Biotite code that builds the C-alpha atoms (Angstrom):
import biotite.structure as struc

atoms = struc.array([
    struc.Atom([0.000, 0.000, 0.000], chain_id="A", res_id=1, res_name="MET", atom_name="CA", element="C"),
    struc.Atom([1.367, 3.384, -0.976], chain_id="A", res_id=2, res_name="ILE", atom_name="CA", element="C"),
    struc.Atom([0.991, 6.109, 1.621], chain_id="A", res_id=3, res_name="ALA", atom_name="CA", element="C"),
    struc.Atom([-0.656, 9.261, 0.377], chain_id="A", res_id=4, res_name="LYS", atom_name="CA", element="C"),
    struc.Atom([1.534, 12.316, 0.869], chain_id="A", res_id=5, res_name="ARG", atom_name="CA", element="C"),
    struc.Atom([0.002, 14.912, 3.150], chain_id="A", res_id=6, res_name="TYR", atom_name="CA", element="C"),
    struc.Atom([-0.223, 18.272, 1.445], chain_id="A", res_id=7, res_name="GLN", atom_name="CA", element="C"),
    struc.Atom([-0.280, 21.341, 3.722], chain_id="A", res_id=8, res_name="PRO", atom_name="CA", element="C"),
    struc.Atom([-3.171, 23.760, 3.232], chain_id="A", res_id=9, res_name="TYR", atom_name="CA", element="C"),
    struc.Atom([-0.890, 26.489, 1.862], chain_id="A", res_id=10, res_name="TRP", atom_name="CA", element="C"),
    struc.Atom([-0.008, 24.122, -0.981], chain_id="A", res_id=11, res_name="GLU", atom_name="CA", element="C"),
    struc.Atom([-3.477, 22.719, -1.574], chain_id="A", res_id=12, res_name="SER", atom_name="CA", element="C"),
    struc.Atom([-5.616, 25.845, -1.210], chain_id="A", res_id=13, res_name="LYS", atom_name="CA", element="C"),
    struc.Atom([-5.756, 29.251, -2.777], chain_id="A", res_id=14, res_name="THR", atom_name="CA", element="C"),
    struc.Atom([-5.871, 32.232, -0.440], chain_id="A", res_id=15, res_name="LEU", atom_name="CA", element="C"),
    struc.Atom([-9.593, 32.585, -1.205], chain_id="A", res_id=16, res_name="GLU", atom_name="CA", element="C"),
    struc.Atom([-10.221, 28.997, -0.058], chain_id="A", res_id=17, res_name="GLN", atom_name="CA", element="C"),
    struc.Atom([-8.501, 29.379, 3.310], chain_id="A", res_id=18, res_name="MET", atom_name="CA", element="C"),
    struc.Atom([-10.418, 29.757, 6.536], chain_id="A", res_id=19, res_name="ASP", atom_name="CA", element="C"),
    struc.Atom([-9.639, 32.677, 8.849], chain_id="A", res_id=20, res_name="GLU", atom_name="CA", element="C"),
    struc.Atom([-7.015, 30.815, 10.897], chain_id="A", res_id=21, res_name="GLN", atom_name="CA", element="C"),
    struc.Atom([-5.239, 29.557, 7.770], chain_id="A", res_id=22, res_name="GLU", atom_name="CA", element="C"),
    struc.Atom([-5.372, 33.037, 6.228], chain_id="A", res_id=23, res_name="TRP", atom_name="CA", element="C"),
    struc.Atom([-3.855, 34.614, 9.345], chain_id="A", res_id=24, res_name="GLU", atom_name="CA", element="C"),
    struc.Atom([-1.045, 32.037, 9.384], chain_id="A", res_id=25, res_name="SER", atom_name="CA", element="C"),
    struc.Atom([0.063, 33.096, 5.900], chain_id="A", res_id=26, res_name="ILE", atom_name="CA", element="C"),
    struc.Atom([1.119, 36.444, 7.373], chain_id="A", res_id=27, res_name="CYS", atom_name="CA", element="C"),
    struc.Atom([4.871, 36.172, 7.909], chain_id="A", res_id=28, res_name="ASP", atom_name="CA", element="C"),
    struc.Atom([4.908, 38.877, 10.593], chain_id="A", res_id=29, res_name="GLY", atom_name="CA", element="C"),
    struc.Atom([7.361, 41.175, 8.807], chain_id="A", res_id=30, res_name="CYS", atom_name="CA", element="C"),
    struc.Atom([5.505, 44.341, 9.868], chain_id="A", res_id=31, res_name="GLY", atom_name="CA", element="C"),
    struc.Atom([5.878, 46.021, 6.461], chain_id="A", res_id=32, res_name="LYS", atom_name="CA", element="C"),
    struc.Atom([2.156, 46.592, 6.004], chain_id="A", res_id=33, res_name="CYS", atom_name="CA", element="C"),
    struc.Atom([2.212, 48.462, 9.346], chain_id="A", res_id=34, res_name="CYS", atom_name="CA", element="C"),
    struc.Atom([4.532, 51.114, 7.952], chain_id="A", res_id=35, res_name="LEU", atom_name="CA", element="C"),
    struc.Atom([2.921, 54.451, 7.194], chain_id="A", res_id=36, res_name="GLN", atom_name="CA", element="C"),
    struc.Atom([2.249, 55.182, 3.563], chain_id="A", res_id=37, res_name="LYS", atom_name="CA", element="C"),
    struc.Atom([1.883, 58.473, 1.730], chain_id="A", res_id=38, res_name="LEU", atom_name="CA", element="C"),
    struc.Atom([-0.221, 58.924, -1.382], chain_id="A", res_id=39, res_name="GLN", atom_name="CA", element="C"),
    struc.Atom([0.538, 61.420, -4.118], chain_id="A", res_id=40, res_name="ASP", atom_name="CA", element="C"),
    struc.Atom([-2.548, 63.635, -4.543], chain_id="A", res_id=41, res_name="ASP", atom_name="CA", element="C"),
    struc.Atom([-2.073, 63.948, -8.293], chain_id="A", res_id=42, res_name="GLU", atom_name="CA", element="C"),
    struc.Atom([-1.037, 60.428, -9.325], chain_id="A", res_id=43, res_name="THR", atom_name="CA", element="C"),
    struc.Atom([-2.468, 58.354, -6.429], chain_id="A", res_id=44, res_name="ASP", atom_name="CA", element="C"),
    struc.Atom([0.934, 56.618, -6.250], chain_id="A", res_id=45, res_name="GLU", atom_name="CA", element="C"),
    struc.Atom([1.609, 55.025, -2.846], chain_id="A", res_id=46, res_name="ILE", atom_name="CA", element="C"),
    struc.Atom([4.934, 55.621, -1.096], chain_id="A", res_id=47, res_name="PHE", atom_name="CA", element="C"),
    struc.Atom([6.049, 53.593, 1.917], chain_id="A", res_id=48, res_name="TYR", atom_name="CA", element="C"),
    struc.Atom([7.915, 55.215, 4.760], chain_id="A", res_id=49, res_name="THR", atom_name="CA", element="C"),
    struc.Atom([10.111, 53.646, 7.425], chain_id="A", res_id=50, res_name="ASP", atom_name="CA", element="C"),
    struc.Atom([7.649, 54.975, 10.018], chain_id="A", res_id=51, res_name="LEU", atom_name="CA", element="C"),
    struc.Atom([5.806, 52.272, 11.921], chain_id="A", res_id=52, res_name="ALA", atom_name="CA", element="C"),
    struc.Atom([2.275, 52.613, 13.208], chain_id="A", res_id=53, res_name="CYS", atom_name="CA", element="C"),
    struc.Atom([2.331, 53.607, 16.855], chain_id="A", res_id=54, res_name="HIS", atom_name="CA", element="C"),
    struc.Atom([0.637, 50.284, 17.723], chain_id="A", res_id=55, res_name="GLN", atom_name="CA", element="C"),
    struc.Atom([3.403, 48.165, 16.164], chain_id="A", res_id=56, res_name="LEU", atom_name="CA", element="C"),
    struc.Atom([5.911, 46.733, 18.622], chain_id="A", res_id=57, res_name="HIS", atom_name="CA", element="C"),
    struc.Atom([8.893, 47.241, 16.334], chain_id="A", res_id=58, res_name="ILE", atom_name="CA", element="C"),
    struc.Atom([11.251, 44.666, 17.876], chain_id="A", res_id=59, res_name="LYS", atom_name="CA", element="C"),
    struc.Atom([8.684, 41.844, 17.662], chain_id="A", res_id=60, res_name="THR", atom_name="CA", element="C"),
    struc.Atom([6.873, 43.178, 14.560], chain_id="A", res_id=61, res_name="CYS", atom_name="CA", element="C"),
    struc.Atom([3.562, 42.425, 16.266], chain_id="A", res_id=62, res_name="GLN", atom_name="CA", element="C"),
    struc.Atom([0.594, 44.732, 16.680], chain_id="A", res_id=63, res_name="CYS", atom_name="CA", element="C"),
    struc.Atom([0.067, 45.648, 20.334], chain_id="A", res_id=64, res_name="LYS", atom_name="CA", element="C"),
    struc.Atom([-3.731, 45.721, 19.894], chain_id="A", res_id=65, res_name="VAL", atom_name="CA", element="C"),
    struc.Atom([-4.283, 43.310, 17.008], chain_id="A", res_id=66, res_name="TYR", atom_name="CA", element="C"),
    struc.Atom([-7.804, 42.087, 17.892], chain_id="A", res_id=67, res_name="PRO", atom_name="CA", element="C"),
    struc.Atom([-8.984, 45.696, 18.351], chain_id="A", res_id=68, res_name="GLN", atom_name="CA", element="C"),
    struc.Atom([-6.665, 47.378, 15.818], chain_id="A", res_id=69, res_name="ARG", atom_name="CA", element="C"),
    struc.Atom([-9.447, 49.028, 13.825], chain_id="A", res_id=70, res_name="PHE", atom_name="CA", element="C"),
    struc.Atom([-10.772, 50.732, 16.955], chain_id="A", res_id=71, res_name="LYS", atom_name="CA", element="C"),
    struc.Atom([-7.317, 52.094, 17.811], chain_id="A", res_id=72, res_name="HIS", atom_name="CA", element="C"),
    struc.Atom([-5.981, 52.941, 14.343], chain_id="A", res_id=73, res_name="VAL", atom_name="CA", element="C"),
    struc.Atom([-8.459, 54.497, 11.937], chain_id="A", res_id=74, res_name="GLU", atom_name="CA", element="C"),
    struc.Atom([-6.162, 54.036, 8.941], chain_id="A", res_id=75, res_name="SER", atom_name="CA", element="C"),
    struc.Atom([-5.356, 50.359, 9.638], chain_id="A", res_id=76, res_name="CYS", atom_name="CA", element="C"),
    struc.Atom([-5.784, 48.265, 6.512], chain_id="A", res_id=77, res_name="ILE", atom_name="CA", element="C"),
    struc.Atom([-7.634, 44.966, 6.751], chain_id="A", res_id=78, res_name="ASP", atom_name="CA", element="C"),
    struc.Atom([-6.005, 42.541, 4.319], chain_id="A", res_id=79, res_name="LEU", atom_name="CA", element="C"),
    struc.Atom([-8.615, 40.057, 3.161], chain_id="A", res_id=80, res_name="THR", atom_name="CA", element="C"),
    struc.Atom([-8.929, 37.538, 0.330], chain_id="A", res_id=81, res_name="PRO", atom_name="CA", element="C"),
    struc.Atom([-11.489, 39.871, -1.278], chain_id="A", res_id=82, res_name="LYS", atom_name="CA", element="C"),
    struc.Atom([-8.687, 42.366, -2.019], chain_id="A", res_id=83, res_name="GLN", atom_name="CA", element="C"),
    struc.Atom([-6.212, 40.007, -3.698], chain_id="A", res_id=84, res_name="LEU", atom_name="CA", element="C"),
    struc.Atom([-6.207, 41.935, -6.959], chain_id="A", res_id=85, res_name="ASP", atom_name="CA", element="C"),
    struc.Atom([-5.130, 45.036, -5.046], chain_id="A", res_id=86, res_name="GLU", atom_name="CA", element="C"),
    struc.Atom([-2.072, 43.412, -3.398], chain_id="A", res_id=87, res_name="PHE", atom_name="CA", element="C"),
    struc.Atom([0.414, 44.885, -5.873], chain_id="A", res_id=88, res_name="ALA", atom_name="CA", element="C"),
    struc.Atom([1.028, 47.731, -3.413], chain_id="A", res_id=89, res_name="TRP", atom_name="CA", element="C"),
    struc.Atom([2.440, 45.256, -0.885], chain_id="A", res_id=90, res_name="LEU", atom_name="CA", element="C"),
    struc.Atom([6.215, 44.658, -0.888], chain_id="A", res_id=91, res_name="PRO", atom_name="CA", element="C"),
    struc.Atom([7.300, 41.840, -3.193], chain_id="A", res_id=92, res_name="ASP", atom_name="CA", element="C"),
    struc.Atom([8.341, 39.783, -0.152], chain_id="A", res_id=93, res_name="THR", atom_name="CA", element="C"),
    struc.Atom([4.878, 39.873, 1.444], chain_id="A", res_id=94, res_name="CYS", atom_name="CA", element="C"),
    struc.Atom([3.768, 36.255, 1.863], chain_id="A", res_id=95, res_name="SER", atom_name="CA", element="C"),
    struc.Atom([0.189, 37.083, 0.901], chain_id="A", res_id=96, res_name="TYR", atom_name="CA", element="C"),
    struc.Atom([1.398, 38.641, -2.322], chain_id="A", res_id=97, res_name="ARG", atom_name="CA", element="C"),
    struc.Atom([3.922, 35.854, -3.032], chain_id="A", res_id=98, res_name="VAL", atom_name="CA", element="C"),
    struc.Atom([1.320, 33.134, -2.431], chain_id="A", res_id=99, res_name="HIS", atom_name="CA", element="C"),
    struc.Atom([-1.255, 34.943, -4.550], chain_id="A", res_id=100, res_name="HIS", atom_name="CA", element="C"),
    struc.Atom([1.182, 35.372, -7.438], chain_id="A", res_id=101, res_name="GLU", atom_name="CA", element="C"),
    struc.Atom([2.961, 31.992, -7.271], chain_id="A", res_id=102, res_name="THR", atom_name="CA", element="C"),
    struc.Atom([0.729, 29.620, -5.290], chain_id="A", res_id=103, res_name="GLY", atom_name="CA", element="C"),
    struc.Atom([3.503, 28.935, -2.802], chain_id="A", res_id=104, res_name="SER", atom_name="CA", element="C"),
    struc.Atom([5.214, 30.498, 0.181], chain_id="A", res_id=105, res_name="LEU", atom_name="CA", element="C"),
    struc.Atom([8.695, 32.041, 0.193], chain_id="A", res_id=106, res_name="PRO", atom_name="CA", element="C"),
    struc.Atom([11.375, 29.534, 1.277], chain_id="A", res_id=107, res_name="ASP", atom_name="CA", element="C"),
    struc.Atom([12.030, 31.512, 4.477], chain_id="A", res_id=108, res_name="TRP", atom_name="CA", element="C"),
    struc.Atom([8.394, 31.529, 5.657], chain_id="A", res_id=109, res_name="HIS", atom_name="CA", element="C"),
    struc.Atom([7.859, 30.545, 9.323], chain_id="A", res_id=110, res_name="PRO", atom_name="CA", element="C"),
    struc.Atom([5.311, 27.867, 8.318], chain_id="A", res_id=111, res_name="LEU", atom_name="CA", element="C"),
    struc.Atom([8.057, 26.120, 6.330], chain_id="A", res_id=112, res_name="LEU", atom_name="CA", element="C"),
    struc.Atom([10.970, 26.744, 8.696], chain_id="A", res_id=113, res_name="ILE", atom_name="CA", element="C"),
    struc.Atom([9.149, 26.459, 12.020], chain_id="A", res_id=114, res_name="GLY", atom_name="CA", element="C"),
    struc.Atom([10.128, 29.924, 13.232], chain_id="A", res_id=115, res_name="ASP", atom_name="CA", element="C"),
    struc.Atom([11.143, 33.337, 11.924], chain_id="A", res_id=116, res_name="ASN", atom_name="CA", element="C"),
    struc.Atom([14.921, 32.880, 12.276], chain_id="A", res_id=117, res_name="SER", atom_name="CA", element="C"),
    struc.Atom([15.590, 32.773, 8.524], chain_id="A", res_id=118, res_name="LYS", atom_name="CA", element="C"),
    struc.Atom([13.506, 35.920, 7.990], chain_id="A", res_id=119, res_name="MET", atom_name="CA", element="C"),
    struc.Atom([15.435, 37.716, 10.711], chain_id="A", res_id=120, res_name="LEU", atom_name="CA", element="C"),
    struc.Atom([18.831, 36.624, 9.332], chain_id="A", res_id=121, res_name="ARG", atom_name="CA", element="C"),
    struc.Atom([17.841, 37.922, 5.897], chain_id="A", res_id=122, res_name="GLN", atom_name="CA", element="C"),
    struc.Atom([16.587, 41.244, 7.320], chain_id="A", res_id=123, res_name="GLY", atom_name="CA", element="C"),
    struc.Atom([13.048, 40.734, 6.014], chain_id="A", res_id=124, res_name="LEU", atom_name="CA", element="C"),
    struc.Atom([11.284, 42.357, 8.977], chain_id="A", res_id=125, res_name="THR", atom_name="CA", element="C"),
    struc.Atom([11.053, 46.029, 9.921], chain_id="A", res_id=126, res_name="VAL", atom_name="CA", element="C"),
    struc.Atom([12.678, 45.557, 13.323], chain_id="A", res_id=127, res_name="ARG", atom_name="CA", element="C"),
    struc.Atom([16.110, 46.807, 12.266], chain_id="A", res_id=128, res_name="ASP", atom_name="CA", element="C"),
    struc.Atom([15.056, 50.015, 10.530], chain_id="A", res_id=129, res_name="TYR", atom_name="CA", element="C"),
    struc.Atom([11.535, 51.135, 11.447], chain_id="A", res_id=130, res_name="ALA", atom_name="CA", element="C"),
    struc.Atom([10.970, 54.234, 13.554], chain_id="A", res_id=131, res_name="VAL", atom_name="CA", element="C"),
    struc.Atom([7.769, 54.910, 15.480], chain_id="A", res_id=132, res_name="SER", atom_name="CA", element="C"),
    struc.Atom([5.548, 57.445, 13.748], chain_id="A", res_id=133, res_name="GLU", atom_name="CA", element="C"),
    struc.Atom([5.246, 59.193, 17.123], chain_id="A", res_id=134, res_name="ASN", atom_name="CA", element="C"),
    struc.Atom([8.907, 60.208, 16.943], chain_id="A", res_id=135, res_name="LYS", atom_name="CA", element="C"),
    struc.Atom([8.552, 62.200, 13.700], chain_id="A", res_id=136, res_name="VAL", atom_name="CA", element="C"),
    struc.Atom([6.346, 65.215, 13.049], chain_id="A", res_id=137, res_name="ALA", atom_name="CA", element="C"),
    struc.Atom([3.837, 64.460, 10.287], chain_id="A", res_id=138, res_name="GLU", atom_name="CA", element="C"),
    struc.Atom([5.131, 67.330, 8.140], chain_id="A", res_id=139, res_name="GLU", atom_name="CA", element="C"),
    struc.Atom([8.523, 65.533, 8.100], chain_id="A", res_id=140, res_name="ASP", atom_name="CA", element="C"),
    struc.Atom([7.185, 62.134, 6.995], chain_id="A", res_id=141, res_name="TRP", atom_name="CA", element="C"),
    struc.Atom([8.276, 62.765, 3.387], chain_id="A", res_id=142, res_name="GLU", atom_name="CA", element="C"),
    struc.Atom([11.891, 62.591, 4.554], chain_id="A", res_id=143, res_name="THR", atom_name="CA", element="C"),
    struc.Atom([11.242, 58.974, 5.584], chain_id="A", res_id=144, res_name="HIS", atom_name="CA", element="C"),
    struc.Atom([9.995, 57.671, 2.216], chain_id="A", res_id=145, res_name="VAL", atom_name="CA", element="C"),
    struc.Atom([11.512, 54.371, 1.128], chain_id="A", res_id=146, res_name="ILE", atom_name="CA", element="C"),
    struc.Atom([11.182, 52.022, -1.800], chain_id="A", res_id=147, res_name="ARG", atom_name="CA", element="C"),
    struc.Atom([11.512, 48.270, -1.667], chain_id="A", res_id=148, res_name="TRP", atom_name="CA", element="C"),
    struc.Atom([14.535, 46.721, -3.349], chain_id="A", res_id=149, res_name="VAL", atom_name="CA", element="C"),
    struc.Atom([14.237, 42.943, -3.030], chain_id="A", res_id=150, res_name="HIS", atom_name="CA", element="C"),
    struc.Atom([12.367, 43.346, 0.240], chain_id="A", res_id=151, res_name="GLY", atom_name="CA", element="C"),
    struc.Atom([14.847, 45.778, 1.739], chain_id="A", res_id=152, res_name="MET", atom_name="CA", element="C"),
    struc.Atom([14.193, 49.497, 2.258], chain_id="A", res_id=153, res_name="PRO", atom_name="CA", element="C"),
    struc.Atom([16.059, 52.133, 0.331], chain_id="A", res_id=154, res_name="GLU", atom_name="CA", element="C"),
    struc.Atom([15.502, 55.766, 1.288], chain_id="A", res_id=155, res_name="HIS", atom_name="CA", element="C"),
    struc.Atom([14.290, 58.114, -1.417], chain_id="A", res_id=156, res_name="LEU", atom_name="CA", element="C"),
    struc.Atom([14.737, 61.849, -1.708], chain_id="A", res_id=157, res_name="ASP", atom_name="CA", element="C"),
    struc.Atom([11.419, 63.307, -2.857], chain_id="A", res_id=158, res_name="LEU", atom_name="CA", element="C"),
    struc.Atom([12.752, 66.852, -2.627], chain_id="A", res_id=159, res_name="GLY", atom_name="CA", element="C"),
])
């Protein structure tokens, strides 16, 4: 008798087919979606900054109020399977985006490795460069604009 190979849900399901717990587990915990973004009024282009939401614990890359985040942060974005076609604004290392575009997870993903050690070694979280938005006056946020280069931030000069 040949044993049937078990296929994990992230290999056998699309993001749309996942239940809430499975969906949440696809998040790699990088914290990049918790960085403040600026939008150009004329072009609608989105620019990331290195400024973290005040509710993000930068060293752990975890939201301090995750279950109640929408009550505490008006601008918090709820990533759902209904928005998959809009995920292009996410960094190219975002596991939701990678899974949506390729059907698989990045090779460093905690579900594959068992922890986030590979992510941390590769610098794929915000913990080493993010600054709390509370430490920078809003009129100075433009000086914190970054672009993603292979998942890493590069500061831009918009001046």
